[in-house]
N, C-alpha and C positions, 0 to 999 in steps of 0.2 A: 638412496637408502633411507628408510625411516629410522626413527630412534630405536624402535624395538629390534629391527634387523641389525643395526649397529651393535646393540648390546649382545645379541646372539653371536655375532662374529667375534666380538671381544672375548666372550666366554669360551668359545672354541679355541681361540688363540691362547688364552690363559691355560686351558687344560693341556694343550699340546706343549706349551712351554714348560709347564710343571712336569709333564711326562719326561721330557728331555733332561730336565734338571735332576729328577730322581734317578733316571738311568745313569747319568754321569756320576751322581753321588754314590750309587751302588758300585760302579766301576772303581771309584776312588777307594771305597771301603775295602773291596776285595784286594786291591793292590796294596793297601796298608797292612793286610793280614798275611801277605805272602811269606814273610820270614817266620811268623808264628806257625802257620800251616806246615811249612817245610820242616821246622824243628820238631813239632809235636808228632807229626805222622811219618817223619823220616822219609820225605819225598825226594826223589831225584828231580833234576830240572825238568825232565820230560813229563813226569807225573804232575809236578806243580803246574806246568803249562796246561795239562789236561784238566786239572781241577779248576783253574781260573777260566779256561776257555769253555768249560761246561756251562757256566752261568750264561754266557752269550749264546751257546747252542740251545739252551732251554728257552731263552727269550725268542729266538728265531722260531722254534717249534710252537711256542705259545701264540705268536703272531699269526702263524699259519692256521691254527686251530680256532682261535678266539672268535673270529667273525662268523664262521659257519656255526659254531656252537651257540653263539648268541642268537643267530637266526632260528635255530632249532628249539632251544629251551628258554630263551629270553635273557635279558640283561641282568635282572636281579638274581636269577638262578645261577648264572655264570659267576657273578660276584660272590654268592654264597658258596659255590663250589670252590672258588679260589681261596676263600677264607678257610674252608675246611682243609684244603691241601696245604696251605701255609701252616695251619695248626699241626697237622700230622707231621710235616717236615721238621717243624721246630721240636716236637716231641721226640722224633727219631734222632735228631741231632743231639738233643739233651741226653738221650739214653746212650748213644754211641760214644759221644765225646767225654762224658762224665768219667773222670778217673776212678779206677777201682782200688 
């Protein structure tokens, strides 16, 4: 391998590693919020499991859709769409969770 090809492989490995790290971090964050979620929303153990598991189900759905969507509309458009969806979900969470 030449120097440029080595650099490319290292970059790919770094991105994959960071993806795993962030996924693990998200899992740890949601597990740290279990007690607060259960107390605030008065969730039974079954519903708490559903709430926590929903994050993983969303990840599975995203993985199945992301590749084809990227092929159809392009990488930048998918990233922009992801940013808009994150913004909308944050706003909805702020509106729903804000105490009245």
